[in-house]
TORKOL-4160 file (C-alpha; in steps of 0.2 Angstrom, whole numbers, padded with zeros to 4 digits, m for minus):
312
<pt num="1" X="0000" Y="0000" Z="0000"/>
<pt num="2" X="0008" Y="0017" Z="m0005"/>
<pt num="3" X="0009" Y="0031" Z="0007"/>
<pt num="4" X="m0005" Y="0042" Z="0000"/>
<pt num="5" X="m0017" Y="0027" Z="0000"/>
<pt num="6" X="m0011" Y="0023" Z="0018"/>
<pt num="7" X="m0016" Y="0042" Z="0023"/>
<pt num="8" X="m0032" Y="0040" Z="0014"/>
<pt num="9" X="m0038" Y="0026" Z="0025"/>
<pt num="10" X="m0031" Y="0031" Z="0042"/>
<pt num="11" X="m0043" Y="0041" Z="0054"/>
<pt num="12" X="m0039" Y="0051" Z="0069"/>
<pt num="13" X="m0051" Y="0056" Z="0083"/>
<pt num="14" X="m0055" Y="0075" Z="0083"/>
<pt num="15" X="m0061" Y="0086" Z="0097"/>
<pt num="16" X="m0063" Y="0105" Z="0096"/>
<pt num="17" X="m0056" Y="0116" Z="0110"/>
<pt num="18" X="m0054" Y="0135" Z="0113"/>
<pt num="19" X="m0041" Y="0143" Z="0103"/>
<pt num="20" X="m0026" Y="0153" Z="0112"/>
<pt num="21" X="m0028" Y="0172" Z="0114"/>
<pt num="22" X="m0018" Y="0184" Z="0104"/>
<pt num="23" X="m0009" Y="0200" Z="0109"/>
<pt num="24" X="m0020" Y="0215" Z="0104"/>
<pt num="25" X="m0007" Y="0220" Z="0090"/>
<pt num="26" X="m0009" Y="0203" Z="0082"/>
<pt num="27" X="m0027" Y="0200" Z="0086"/>
<pt num="28" X="m0031" Y="0216" Z="0076"/>
<pt num="29" X="m0024" Y="0209" Z="0061"/>
<pt num="30" X="m0033" Y="0192" Z="0063"/>
<pt num="31" X="m0051" Y="0198" Z="0067"/>
<pt num="32" X="m0060" Y="0181" Z="0062"/>
<pt num="33" X="m0065" Y="0166" Z="0071"/>
<pt num="34" X="m0052" Y="0155" Z="0076"/>
<pt num="35" X="m0053" Y="0138" Z="0083"/>
<pt num="36" X="m0042" Y="0123" Z="0088"/>
<pt num="37" X="m0045" Y="0105" Z="0084"/>
<pt num="38" X="m0037" Y="0091" Z="0095"/>
<pt num="39" X="m0032" Y="0078" Z="0082"/>
<pt num="40" X="m0025" Y="0063" Z="0091"/>
<pt num="41" X="m0010" Y="0070" Z="0101"/>
<pt num="42" X="m0009" Y="0086" Z="0091"/>
<pt num="43" X="m0018" Y="0103" Z="0092"/>
<pt num="44" X="m0021" Y="0111" Z="0075"/>
<pt num="45" X="m0025" Y="0130" Z="0076"/>
<pt num="46" X="m0036" Y="0137" Z="0061"/>
<pt num="47" X="m0046" Y="0151" Z="0055"/>
<pt num="48" X="m0063" Y="0146" Z="0051"/>
<pt num="49" X="m0072" Y="0162" Z="0044"/>
<pt num="50" X="m0090" Y="0162" Z="0037"/>
<pt num="51" X="m0103" Y="0149" Z="0040"/>
<pt num="52" X="m0106" Y="0144" Z="0022"/>
<pt num="53" X="m0113" Y="0126" Z="0020"/>
<pt num="54" X="m0111" Y="0123" Z="0002"/>
<pt num="55" X="m0093" Y="0127" Z="m0002"/>
<pt num="56" X="m0077" Y="0129" Z="0008"/>
<pt num="57" X="m0060" Y="0135" Z="0003"/>
<pt num="58" X="m0045" Y="0127" Z="0011"/>
<pt num="59" X="m0029" Y="0139" Z="0012"/>
<pt num="60" X="m0013" Y="0130" Z="0016"/>
<pt num="61" X="0003" Y="0139" Z="0019"/>
<pt num="62" X="0021" Y="0132" Z="0020"/>
<pt num="63" X="0038" Y="0135" Z="0028"/>
<pt num="64" X="0040" Y="0144" Z="0040"/>
<pt num="65" X="0023" Y="0154" Z="0040"/>
<pt num="66" X="0006" Y="0151" Z="0047"/>
<pt num="67" X="m0012" Y="0156" Z="0044"/>
<pt num="68" X="m0007" Y="0174" Z="0046"/>
<pt num="69" X="0001" Y="0173" Z="0029"/>
<pt num="70" X="m0017" Y="0172" Z="0021"/>
<pt num="71" X="m0025" Y="0187" Z="0031"/>
<pt num="72" X="m0025" Y="0199" Z="0015"/>
<pt num="73" X="m0033" Y="0184" Z="0004"/>
<pt num="74" X="m0046" Y="0181" Z="0018"/>
<pt num="75" X="m0050" Y="0200" Z="0018"/>
<pt num="76" X="m0053" Y="0200" Z="m0001"/>
<pt num="77" X="m0064" Y="0184" Z="0001"/>
<pt num="78" X="m0074" Y="0191" Z="0015"/>
<pt num="79" X="m0092" Y="0194" Z="0010"/>
<pt num="80" X="m0092" Y="0181" Z="m0004"/>
<pt num="81" X="m0102" Y="0165" Z="m0002"/>
<pt num="82" X="m0088" Y="0154" Z="0004"/>
<pt num="83" X="m0082" Y="0146" Z="0020"/>
<pt num="84" X="m0064" Y="0150" Z="0023"/>
<pt num="85" X="m0053" Y="0138" Z="0032"/>
<pt num="86" X="m0035" Y="0142" Z="0035"/>
<pt num="87" X="m0025" Y="0129" Z="0046"/>
<pt num="88" X="m0008" Y="0131" Z="0054"/>
<pt num="89" X="0002" Y="0116" Z="0050"/>
<pt num="90" X="0008" Y="0106" Z="0066"/>
<pt num="91" X="0024" Y="0113" Z="0071"/>
<pt num="92" X="0020" Y="0130" Z="0065"/>
<pt num="93" X="0009" Y="0145" Z="0070"/>
<pt num="94" X="m0002" Y="0141" Z="0085"/>
<pt num="95" X="m0003" Y="0123" Z="0082"/>
<pt num="96" X="0006" Y="0110" Z="0092"/>
<pt num="97" X="0025" Y="0110" Z="0091"/>
<pt num="98" X="0033" Y="0093" Z="0092"/>
<pt num="99" X="0051" Y="0096" Z="0097"/>
<pt num="100" X="0058" Y="0081" Z="0088"/>
<pt num="101" X="0063" Y="0086" Z="0070"/>
<pt num="102" X="0060" Y="0068" Z="0065"/>
<pt num="103" X="0041" Y="0070" Z="0068"/>
<pt num="104" X="0038" Y="0079" Z="0052"/>
<pt num="105" X="0034" Y="0069" Z="0037"/>
<pt num="106" X="0024" Y="0073" Z="0022"/>
<pt num="107" X="0012" Y="0059" Z="0025"/>
<pt num="108" X="0008" Y="0064" Z="0043"/>
<pt num="109" X="0005" Y="0082" Z="0038"/>
<pt num="110" X="m0008" Y="0076" Z="0025"/>
<pt num="111" X="m0016" Y="0064" Z="0037"/>
<pt num="112" X="m0018" Y="0078" Z="0051"/>
<pt num="113" X="m0026" Y="0090" Z="0038"/>
<pt num="114" X="m0036" Y="0077" Z="0031"/>
<pt num="115" X="m0044" Y="0073" Z="0047"/>
<pt num="116" X="m0047" Y="0091" Z="0051"/>
<pt num="117" X="m0057" Y="0094" Z="0035"/>
<pt num="118" X="m0067" Y="0078" Z="0038"/>
<pt num="119" X="m0071" Y="0084" Z="0055"/>
<pt num="120" X="m0077" Y="0100" Z="0049"/>
<pt num="121" X="m0090" Y="0092" Z="0038"/>
<pt num="122" X="m0085" Y="0101" Z="0022"/>
<pt num="123" X="m0096" Y="0095" Z="0008"/>
<pt num="124" X="m0088" Y="0104" Z="m0007"/>
<pt num="125" X="m0070" Y="0109" Z="m0007"/>
<pt num="126" X="m0058" Y="0120" Z="m0016"/>
<pt num="127" X="m0040" Y="0118" Z="m0011"/>
<pt num="128" X="m0027" Y="0132" Z="m0012"/>
<pt num="129" X="m0008" Y="0130" Z="m0008"/>
<pt num="130" X="0008" Y="0138" Z="m0008"/>
<pt num="131" X="0026" Y="0132" Z="m0003"/>
<pt num="132" X="0024" Y="0115" Z="0007"/>
<pt num="133" X="0005" Y="0120" Z="0007"/>
<pt num="134" X="0004" Y="0114" Z="m0011"/>
<pt num="135" X="0008" Y="0095" Z="m0009"/>
<pt num="136" X="0000" Y="0094" Z="0008"/>
<pt num="137" X="m0016" Y="0102" Z="0002"/>
<pt num="138" X="m0015" Y="0091" Z="m0013"/>
<pt num="139" X="m0014" Y="0076" Z="m0002"/>
<pt num="140" X="m0030" Y="0082" Z="0006"/>
<pt num="141" X="m0038" Y="0084" Z="m0011"/>
<pt num="142" X="m0033" Y="0066" Z="m0016"/>
<pt num="143" X="m0040" Y="0059" Z="0001"/>
<pt num="144" X="m0056" Y="0068" Z="m0001"/>
<pt num="145" X="m0058" Y="0068" Z="m0020"/>
<pt num="146" X="m0076" Y="0065" Z="m0019"/>
<pt num="147" X="m0079" Y="0082" Z="m0012"/>
<pt num="148" X="m0066" Y="0092" Z="m0022"/>
<pt num="149" X="m0072" Y="0105" Z="m0034"/>
<pt num="150" X="m0056" Y="0115" Z="m0039"/>
<pt num="151" X="m0037" Y="0118" Z="m0036"/>
<pt num="152" X="m0028" Y="0135" Z="m0035"/>
<pt num="153" X="m0009" Y="0134" Z="m0033"/>
<pt num="154" X="0003" Y="0148" Z="m0030"/>
<pt num="155" X="0023" Y="0146" Z="m0030"/>
<pt num="156" X="0023" Y="0128" Z="m0025"/>
<pt num="157" X="0029" Y="0111" Z="m0031"/>
<pt num="158" X="0017" Y="0096" Z="m0031"/>
<pt num="159" X="0025" Y="0086" Z="m0045"/>
<pt num="160" X="0039" Y="0073" Z="m0041"/>
<pt num="161" X="0057" Y="0080" Z="m0044"/>
<pt num="162" X="0065" Y="0077" Z="m0061"/>
<pt num="163" X="0082" Y="0080" Z="m0054"/>
<pt num="164" X="0088" Y="0077" Z="m0036"/>
<pt num="165" X="0100" Y="0092" Z="m0035"/>
<pt num="166" X="0100" Y="0100" Z="m0017"/>
<pt num="167" X="0100" Y="0120" Z="m0016"/>
<pt num="168" X="0113" Y="0127" Z="m0004"/>
<pt num="169" X="0099" Y="0130" Z="0008"/>
<pt num="170" X="0094" Y="0112" Z="0008"/>
<pt num="171" X="0111" Y="0106" Z="0009"/>
<pt num="172" X="0114" Y="0116" Z="0024"/>
<pt num="173" X="0098" Y="0110" Z="0032"/>
<pt num="174" X="0106" Y="0093" Z="0032"/>
<pt num="175" X="0122" Y="0098" Z="0041"/>
<pt num="176" X="0123" Y="0089" Z="0058"/>
<pt num="177" X="0122" Y="0100" Z="0073"/>
<pt num="178" X="0126" Y="0117" Z="0065"/>
<pt num="179" X="0110" Y="0117" Z="0055"/>
<pt num="180" X="0100" Y="0114" Z="0071"/>
<pt num="181" X="0109" Y="0127" Z="0081"/>
<pt num="182" X="0107" Y="0141" Z="0067"/>
<pt num="183" X="0088" Y="0137" Z="0063"/>
<pt num="184" X="0084" Y="0137" Z="0082"/>
<pt num="185" X="0095" Y="0151" Z="0088"/>
<pt num="186" X="0092" Y="0164" Z="0074"/>
<pt num="187" X="0074" Y="0158" Z="0069"/>
<pt num="188" X="0080" Y="0155" Z="0052"/>
<pt num="189" X="0073" Y="0158" Z="0039"/>
<pt num="190" X="0060" Y="0169" Z="0046"/>
<pt num="191" X="0072" Y="0185" Z="0047"/>
<pt num="192" X="0077" Y="0183" Z="0029"/>
<pt num="193" X="0059" Y="0180" Z="0022"/>
<pt num="194" X="0059" Y="0197" Z="0014"/>
<pt num="195" X="0074" Y="0193" Z="0002"/>
<pt num="196" X="0063" Y="0180" Z="m0007"/>
<pt num="197" X="0050" Y="0194" Z="m0012"/>
<pt num="198" X="0048" Y="0204" Z="m0028"/>
<pt num="199" X="0044" Y="0219" Z="m0018"/>
<pt num="200" X="0056" Y="0218" Z="m0003"/>
<pt num="201" X="0046" Y="0230" Z="0007"/>
<pt num="202" X="0031" Y="0218" Z="0006"/>
<pt num="203" X="0038" Y="0209" Z="0022"/>
<pt num="204" X="0043" Y="0223" Z="0034"/>
<pt num="205" X="0045" Y="0224" Z="0053"/>
<pt num="206" X="0028" Y="0222" Z="0057"/>
<pt num="207" X="0025" Y="0206" Z="0046"/>
<pt num="208" X="0042" Y="0199" Z="0053"/>
<pt num="209" X="0036" Y="0202" Z="0071"/>
<pt num="210" X="0020" Y="0192" Z="0066"/>
<pt num="211" X="0029" Y="0178" Z="0058"/>
<pt num="212" X="0041" Y="0176" Z="0073"/>
<pt num="213" X="0028" Y="0177" Z="0086"/>
<pt num="214" X="0024" Y="0158" Z="0087"/>
<pt num="215" X="0042" Y="0154" Z="0090"/>
<pt num="216" X="0045" Y="0162" Z="0107"/>
<pt num="217" X="0054" Y="0147" Z="0113"/>
<pt num="218" X="0069" Y="0139" Z="0107"/>
<pt num="219" X="0062" Y="0122" Z="0110"/>
<pt num="220" X="0047" Y="0126" Z="0098"/>
<pt num="221" X="0058" Y="0129" Z="0083"/>
<pt num="222" X="0060" Y="0112" Z="0076"/>
<pt num="223" X="0048" Y="0114" Z="0061"/>
<pt num="224" X="0057" Y="0126" Z="0050"/>
<pt num="225" X="0072" Y="0115" Z="0049"/>
<pt num="226" X="0061" Y="0099" Z="0048"/>
<pt num="227" X="0051" Y="0105" Z="0033"/>
<pt num="228" X="0068" Y="0110" Z="0025"/>
<pt num="229" X="0074" Y="0092" Z="0027"/>
<pt num="230" X="0057" Y="0086" Z="0020"/>
<pt num="231" X="0062" Y="0092" Z="0003"/>
<pt num="232" X="0067" Y="0076" Z="m0007"/>
<pt num="233" X="0085" Y="0079" Z="m0012"/>
<pt num="234" X="0089" Y="0060" Z="m0016"/>
<pt num="235" X="0079" Y="0046" Z="m0024"/>
<pt num="236" X="0076" Y="0036" Z="m0008"/>
<pt num="237" X="0070" Y="0050" Z="0001"/>
<pt num="238" X="0053" Y="0046" Z="0010"/>
<pt num="239" X="0043" Y="0060" Z="0003"/>
<pt num="240" X="0047" Y="0054" Z="m0015"/>
<pt num="241" X="0034" Y="0040" Z="m0016"/>
<pt num="242" X="0020" Y="0053" Z="m0010"/>
<pt num="243" X="0026" Y="0066" Z="m0023"/>
<pt num="244" X="0024" Y="0053" Z="m0036"/>
<pt num="245" X="0006" Y="0048" Z="m0031"/>
<pt num="246" X="0001" Y="0066" Z="m0028"/>
<pt num="247" X="0009" Y="0072" Z="m0043"/>
<pt num="248" X="0000" Y="0059" Z="m0054"/>
<pt num="249" X="m0017" Y="0063" Z="m0046"/>
<pt num="250" X="m0014" Y="0082" Z="m0049"/>
<pt num="251" X="m0009" Y="0078" Z="m0068"/>
<pt num="252" X="m0025" Y="0068" Z="m0069"/>
<pt num="253" X="m0036" Y="0082" Z="m0063"/>
<pt num="254" X="m0046" Y="0089" Z="m0076"/>
<pt num="255" X="m0058" Y="0100" Z="m0065"/>
<pt num="256" X="m0057" Y="0120" Z="m0062"/>
<pt num="257" X="m0039" Y="0125" Z="m0059"/>
<pt num="258" X="m0029" Y="0141" Z="m0057"/>
<pt num="259" X="m0010" Y="0145" Z="m0056"/>
<pt num="260" X="m0005" Y="0162" Z="m0049"/>
<pt num="261" X="0014" Y="0164" Z="m0049"/>
<pt num="262" X="0026" Y="0175" Z="m0043"/>
<pt num="263" X="0040" Y="0175" Z="m0056"/>
<pt num="264" X="0053" Y="0184" Z="m0045"/>
<pt num="265" X="0053" Y="0169" Z="m0033"/>
<pt num="266" X="0071" Y="0163" Z="m0032"/>
<pt num="267" X="0065" Y="0146" Z="m0024"/>
<pt num="268" X="0050" Y="0141" Z="m0035"/>
<pt num="269" X="0048" Y="0154" Z="m0049"/>
<pt num="270" X="0054" Y="0142" Z="m0062"/>
<pt num="271" X="0042" Y="0128" Z="m0057"/>
<pt num="272" X="0027" Y="0136" Z="m0066"/>
<pt num="273" X="0030" Y="0130" Z="m0084"/>
<pt num="274" X="0030" Y="0111" Z="m0078"/>
<pt num="275" X="0015" Y="0113" Z="m0067"/>
<pt num="276" X="0005" Y="0122" Z="m0082"/>
<pt num="277" X="0009" Y="0108" Z="m0093"/>
<pt num="278" X="0003" Y="0096" Z="m0081"/>
<pt num="279" X="m0014" Y="0106" Z="m0078"/>
<pt num="280" X="m0017" Y="0112" Z="m0097"/>
<pt num="281" X="m0035" Y="0118" Z="m0091"/>
<pt num="282" X="m0028" Y="0130" Z="m0079"/>
<pt num="283" X="m0029" Y="0148" Z="m0079"/>
<pt num="284" X="m0011" Y="0155" Z="m0077"/>
<pt num="285" X="m0008" Y="0172" Z="m0070"/>
<pt num="286" X="0010" Y="0178" Z="m0070"/>
<pt num="287" X="0015" Y="0192" Z="m0058"/>
<pt num="288" X="0032" Y="0200" Z="m0053"/>
<pt num="289" X="0029" Y="0195" Z="m0035"/>
<pt num="290" X="0041" Y="0184" Z="m0025"/>
<pt num="291" X="0039" Y="0168" Z="m0015"/>
<pt num="292" X="0026" Y="0173" Z="m0002"/>
<pt num="293" X="0015" Y="0181" Z="m0015"/>
<pt num="294" X="0000" Y="0182" Z="m0003"/>
<pt num="295" X="0009" Y="0197" Z="0004"/>
<pt num="296" X="0011" Y="0205" Z="m0013"/>
<pt num="297" X="m0004" Y="0200" Z="m0024"/>
<pt num="298" X="m0018" Y="0194" Z="m0012"/>
<pt num="299" X="m0032" Y="0202" Z="m0023"/>
<pt num="300" X="m0027" Y="0191" Z="m0038"/>
<pt num="301" X="m0026" Y="0176" Z="m0028"/>
<pt num="302" X="m0043" Y="0180" Z="m0021"/>
<pt num="303" X="m0050" Y="0183" Z="m0039"/>
<pt num="304" X="m0044" Y="0166" Z="m0045"/>
<pt num="305" X="m0051" Y="0157" Z="m0030"/>
<pt num="306" X="m0068" Y="0165" Z="m0032"/>
<pt num="307" X="m0067" Y="0161" Z="m0051"/>
<pt num="308" X="m0064" Y="0143" Z="m0048"/>
<pt num="309" X="m0078" Y="0142" Z="m0034"/>
<pt num="310" X="m0090" Y="0150" Z="m0047"/>
<pt num="311" X="m0086" Y="0137" Z="m0060"/>
<pt num="312" X="m0096" Y="0125" Z="m0051"/>
């Protein structure tokens, strides 16, 4: 049984509990209903905005961000007939933070987020993913394919790698001891997020303060390093099989789809062409944004999400 099918069949008990409070400066930026789901031994914090029964939009972030990344998109979607669900991945944001780097696997992240969506009784779903949010939300879409309506991707990689060549960033993440020390002590790569942007001012001191907020304790900083190591840089990497399965599923999808891309992204800016070929029906919108395009072109992302939803 392959990893994605295994994830599809596993279930986890879910209980909803009260969300943690936010300091006023941050709460003002996230004025929507926030909830926490206890899924097995982990807590998943998420925004759950607008009680629309017929169609939900699942917004999935990546590394090293959290649901805060989607706030401008959520503002743009507010008032439209969709339920907006924006979770924090386990290890990031206000979700539980396992302190063992080895906890983080693509399969487990997919299973946890699938359990959340199942527990929310979503009937019709459009998935939206950026960075690691792309393959994770695609795994959720695969697992809940009977509910899936559409796909929106922005600056992500969901297809299996064609070449196993590690970047300097990912090579460093596998350096014993030193990488753990640097990622934890400096909160890397949060302080340098702005360098991946088209408009470098789009992530300034206020935004960096919000992205750093969930990582107050050194012991809670395992996920940024772990997710860097989750990138498959060699053929036997445990994530490769899931990328193969998810990638095949994505390439077979012929429903509504949209690709919104920041071409000035030094990480995934060049990944658009291959994904557009895999999804020939997708509307493609190229921008001069960088990696975290939610900070630069949120209205465009919202437009494409609503276009996909409206195609029902």
